[in-house]
N, C-alpha and C positions, 0 to 999 in steps of 0.2 A: 504494500500500500504506500502511495506517495505521501511523504511528510514534507512540509515546507521547511526551508532553512530556519534554524533557530536564531532569529535576528537578535533576540534578547541576550543570548549567550555571546554572540559575535560582538555586539556593541559593548557588553561588559568586559570582554577580553581586550578590545581596542582601548576602552576607557582606562583600564588598569595600566596600560602602557603610556598613555598621553596625559591623563588627569586622574591619578590614583586617588586624589582627595575627594572625587565625586562618586566613587564606586558604591559606597554604602548608601548615599542619597539616591543614586540611580536605582538600586535594588528596592529601596523603600517606596519609590514612585511607580514601580511597575504595576501593582494591583490597580491603582487608580487609572493609569494609562490604559490598561486592558479594558476596564469598565467604560472609559470614555470612547474608545474605538468600537467596542461592542455595542454601546448605545447607538452610535451613528449607524452601524451595520443593521441593527434591529429596526431602526426607522426605515431603512431601505427595504428590508425583507417584508415589512408589514404594509408598505405603501407603494412600492414601485411595481410596474407591470412586468415582473420577472416571469418568463414563460414556463418555468418548472414549478411555480406555485399555482395550484389550481383553485384553492379555496382558503378563505380566512374566516375563522370561526371565533367570534368574541365569546368570552365566558366570564364567570364571576372572578376567577383567579388569573385572568389575563386573556391571551388570545392564542389559538392554535392555528398553525399553517399546515395545510395538506399539500404534500409534494406530489408531483406527477408519478413518482414511483410507489406511492402509497404510504410513505413514511409521514410521521407527524412531528412537527417542530413547535415547541411551546415556550412562551416567554411572557413578560409582564404586559399589561395593557399599555399600548403605545401612546405617547404624546408626540406628534410629529414636529412640534415646535419647541420641545424641551432641549435645553442646552446643558443641564446638569446630567452627570453620568448616573442613571438610575437602573441600568441593566448590568448586573454583576454575573449572571449566568443564563444560558439558554439551553433548554433540554431537547435533544434530538432523540426521539423514542425514549429510551431509559437512561441515556447518557447525558450528563450536564457538561457544558463547555463554558469556561470563563475566558478562554483565549480566542479571539475572533478568527485568527488564521487557522486554528485547528477545527473550529466549527465549519468554516468554508471548505476545508479539505474533506471533512466528513460528509458534507453535502454532495460532493463529487459532481459538480455541475460543469457544463462546458466552459472552457477557458478559466476555470476556477483556480488552477494551480498557480498561475502567474499573479492573479489577484490576491490569493492567500499569502504569497510571499510579500506583496506590497503591504498587506494588513499587518503582518508581523513586523515589518520595518516601520510602519506608522506607530505601532505601540512602543517599540524600542526608542524611536526618535522622540516621541512625545515624552517618555520618561526621562530621556536625556535633557530635553528642553526644560522640563520642570525641575530637574535636579540642580541646574545651574542658576536658579533664581535667588536673588538676595532676599532678605527679610522684607515682607510686604510693608509698604508705607502708603498712607492716604494722601500724602502731599502730591500735588499736581506737578508734572514735569514742566521744565522751563523751555524746552525746545521741542520742535515738531518730531524729530526722529526718536526722541525718548517716548513720546506717545505711541509711535509705531511699534517700538520694541516691547511694549507692554503686552502685546498679543502673543502669548506663549503657546496656546493650544491650537493655533491655526484655524482652518475652516470649521465653523461651528456644527456643520451637519454632514461633512464628507468623511467616510471611514478612512480615507487616505489623508487625514488632516495634517499629518506630519511626515508622510512618506517622502523620502529624498533618496531614491535609488541612485547609485553612482557616487554618493557622497560618503567618504570615510568619516569616522568619528572626529578625527582631527579637522577635517574640512567643515563639518557641521559647526564645530566650536569656533572655527575661524571665520565663517561666513554667515551663519544663521543670525538674524537680527535679535532673536530672543537671548542670544548669548552676549550681546552688546559689544561686538568687536569693532575695530577700525579695519576696513578692507582697502587694500591698495590696488587700485585699478591700473591695469597696464595701458599703455598708449601705443597703438599700432598705426604707423603712417601708411597710407595707401595713395597711389597716384590719383590725382583729381579726375583724370579722364577714365578711371576705372570705377568711379563712385557715382552714386545718385545722391544728390544733396538737395534738400528742400528747406525753406525757411532761411534764417540767418545763422549759418554755422559760425561760431565765434572765432576771432583771430587767434585766441590762445590754443585753439585746436586745429591750427593750420601750420604747416611747415613748408613755406615756399609754395611749390606746385603740388604739395601733398596735403590730403585731408587726414587728420589724426583722429582715430576712433578709440574711445575708451572701451576697454575690454575687461570683463570680469575674470579674475584669476582662475576660477574653476574652468571657465570656457577656454582660456588660454592653454591650460594644462591638458584638458581632456578632449577638446574638439579641434582647436586650431593648432595645438602643439607648437606654439610660439608665444613667448612671454611678452614681447613688445618692450618698449622703453620703460624706465621707472616712471611710475604714474602718480596718482593723487590718492591720498587717504580719504575715505568717505565712510559715512555711516549707513549700513544696510537698513532698508525699510521693510515693511511687512511682506512685500512680495519677494524678498531676498535678492532679486536681480536689479531692483531699482534702489539707488543710493542717493543720499543727500550730500552734496559737495559742501565743504566748509563755507558758510556765509553766502552760498549761491544756489543755483538751481538743482533740480533732481535730474539724474541721468538714468535712463532705462537701458540696460545692456541686454544683449542676446545671451541666453543661457539655455543651451540645447539639452536640458535634462527634464525628465518628467516629474513635475511637482504637482501633487494631487492628481489632476486628470491630464494636464496639457504639457506639451513641450514648449518651453518659454523662449522661443526664438523671436525674431522681428522680421516679418515678411517684407519683401521688396515693395509690395503693393501698399502696405500700411505706411511705409516711408513716403511713397509717392503721393499719398493722399493726406499726409499729416498737416501740411500748411493749410490746405483747403478746409479740412475738418476744423482746424483750430479757429480760423476766421469765421466760419459758419457758426460754431458754438458760441463765440463771443457775441455775435449778433443776436442769437436766440436768448442768451442769458440776459441781455439788456432788456428783454421783454418781461422779465420776472419782477420788476419793481424792486430790485436789489436783494431779492431772496435767494438768488443763486449766482455764484461765480464759477467759471470754468477755467482751470489752469491753462495758460497759453502754452502751446508747443513752440519753443524758441527755435528749434532746428532739429533736423533728422538727417541721418546719413547712413548709407549702406554701401559696402563694396560689392553690390549686386549679389548678395548672399544673405539668407536669414541667419547664418551663423556668425556674421561679422557686420554688425550694425549697432546703432545707438540713437537714442532720442533724448534731447534736452528739453525740459519743460520747467515752468515756474514752480517754485515751492508754494504749496497752499498757504504757507504762513504769511505771504504778502497780502492776504485778504483779512488779516487780523488787525484790529485797532489796538492801541495800548491797553493792556489789562485783559484782552480777550485771548481765548485758546482755540486753536483749530485742531479738532480731534477726529481721527478716523472713527467711523461708526463702530467698527469692530472692536475698538478699544473702550467703548462706553461700558461694556460688561465687566471690564477690569477696573473700573474707576468708581470711587465713592462720589455719587452724584447727589443733588438735593433730594431730600426725603419727601418732598411734596407729592401727594398722591396723583397730582395732575401732570407731573413732569413728562411721563412717557406719552401721555395723550397730546401734550403740547408739541413734543418733538415729532410724533406721528403726524399731527396735523400739518406741520411745516413740510415734512418730507412728501406727504401725499399731495399737498397743494402744488409743490414744484413739479413732482413727477407726473401728475395728471395733466398739469398745464402744458408741459412739453409734449406729452403724448397727444394731447388735443391738437397742438401745433404741427405735429408730424415727426417727433423724435422720441424714441424709446431708449432711455438710458439703461445701462447695465449697472444699476445703483446698488451693488452689494456693499458689504461693510468695508471693503478695501478701497473701492473707487469713490465712495461717498464719505465726505467729512462734514462735520457740523461745527459752526462757530459758536462757542459758548461765552457768555459774559463772565465777569469775575465771580459772580454768584452761581453760575451754572445754568443760566437761562439760555435755551436754544434760540439763536438770533437769525441765522441764515445758513445756507449750505454752500459747500465747495465740492465740485466734481472734477475728477481727473481721469485720464486715459480714455480717449475717444475711439480706440481701435475697434471696439465691438458693440457700438451702438447700432440702432436700426433707424433708417430714415424713410419716411413715407412720402413719395412725390404727390400723391393725391391729397393727403392732409395738408401738406405745405401749400399746394395750389389753392386749397379752400380758404387759406388765410392770406393769400397774396404774397407768399414767401417764395423766392426763386429757389429752384433746386440746384445745389452746387454740383460741380463736376465730380460725381462719385460713381463708382462701379462696384460690381460684385455683390456679395450677400448682404452688405450693409444697406442696400436699397431694396425696399419691399413695401407693398401696400397690403399684405396679408394681415388681417386684423388679429388672427390668432398668434402669429409670430410677434407682432408688436406688443400685444398684451403679455405674452409669455416673457418677453425680454424684460419688461418693467416689473410686472407682478412677481415673477420668479426671483428676481434679484432684490428688489426693494422690500416687498412684503414678506415673502417666504424666506428671504435672506436677511437683509439688514434689520428690518423691524422685528422679525421673529427672533433673531439672534440677540437683540437688545432686550426684548420682553422676557425671553427665556422659558415661556410656557404658553400653551394654547389659551388658558384663562387670562393671563396678563395681556396677550396680544388682542384677544377679543375685547377686553375692557378698554384698551387704548384706542382701538379702531372705532368702537361704538361711540366714544366721546368725540374723537377727531372728525369723523365723517359727517357729523351733524352740521358742520360749517361749510360743507362742500356741496356744490350743485350736483344734482342727480344726472350726470352725463352717462351716455351708454357705457363708457369705459368703467366708471365707478360702479354702475349697476352690475356689470360683469364681475367686478372684483368682489362685491358684497354678496351677491346672490348665487354664485356658482362655486365649484371647487377651485382651489388655489393651485396654479401650476408651479412646478419646481423641477429643476433638472433631475433626471433619474441617474444620479451620479454612479451608483453601483451597476446599474444596467449598462451604462456606457463603458465602464471598465470591463464588463463581461461580454462586450460586443465589439471585439477589435476590428471586425470587418465592416462595421457600420460607420459611415462618416457623419459628422455633425452632431448636434445635440439631440438627446432623446429626453422625453418628458414623463413626469408622473403627475397625478392629481391628488393633492392633499385635501382633507375635509375642510371646507370653507369655515372661517372663524364663526360664521353665523348659520352654518348649515346651508340648506338650499331653500329657495322661496323668497318672497318679497322682504326686503329690509324695511322696518317700520320707522326708523329714525327720521326726524325732520331735518331737512337741509336748509342752510341759509345762504343762498346764492350771492347775497351782498358781500360776503366775506371772500368771494373769489377774486375780488379786486379788479375784475375785468382784465386779468393778465393776458388772456388769449387774444384780446382785441387790440393790444398795444402795438 
């Protein structure tokens, strides 16, 4: 019988060689890391359209899943919006499993072996990430990159929340933002006539007739096999491949490794469209009456390869007034926020107002907790939003035309009038992602939404959000479907069930944003 590699033992052995002081803490964190990944996996098993699960049977003591081969899988009653680790074991027939990679191996489903190995790596990396944390403090960070590095556990709902295949323990400690390192980027000069450059590539990244590209050291060692010249020390941000330059912009580097679901390279097409998208986003943000800022793309360059490219963009901190904090939404769950019972509803109202306004205009943001940031006052009041990384938004020509907005010169999957695609993009990232991750449970999300949406007009998009199931990416199905391109989707129970939502709306508070 196939058994996945023992990632826990492998990481422990490497850790003993490079950071022996963390070995005991790593071991102490393993049970919690197993439960965290198992909870995310259980969410997928109970809600994603996995072809080998034929029936789900709720009961008093949890839910039973009937498999296509007749076996029975049993676990706790699922909360698809829970972020706390509440699943410590799942029973397959008469055998209980507390390690997600062993459970998936026992299920023996197609393509399960590779995914099981990733799950084991996710557990071990998560325990490593938690082991290196300093004592918790409620004091708010002074810099933007420190907010980013508070997100220790990775994606709140993906079983591969901390999977970093191809990274040794030493590399995780050296490059992982949660370990708070300084990362020295290499500088690789490329002849200008071999590069595609858009926007204003800065002079300090030019060398005569050559364009100088910042390169992540992992990419230099494992993909390019060239280190480049001595570079710049920068702080890694939540996405690992994007880093904050000292006193300056953020640089997104190519990183051809699979993190969670995707390989993090930078496509040539995204570089070619970056300046157009940036200008377009600035014009749209101006319609939101100051509620949304979009970080400008300053410049992008590629040596005509997704493996050797970089994007420079503004730091979100430029949109903070003195005393304000710009916080990635993913970091909110790690932060002591005001205890006002209405805080979550206030933030939810702000996020939905902006997200639905842009959707009405014709742009669906991928507003998950990494791309979406909130500007907080000194006392923690949510004031406005900042959005970054336009590479995976969706733009509707028909909706833009309805509002007299010219369609920019965009091509590929980014352009679509399909209503389902547009709503999935926004609802799946903002509501099932950012807002659910902040709320932490179905009950808290429902309460926040119920209060927030009373101030919004009952547009067709809002009705679809409130009265139907909530779309979310089927992240586990996608990892078990290597031959299927693009996103696959699941439907979560809507926060209000199905049927008409009875809350009263106040269209006056819409501020007429879509008509500006």
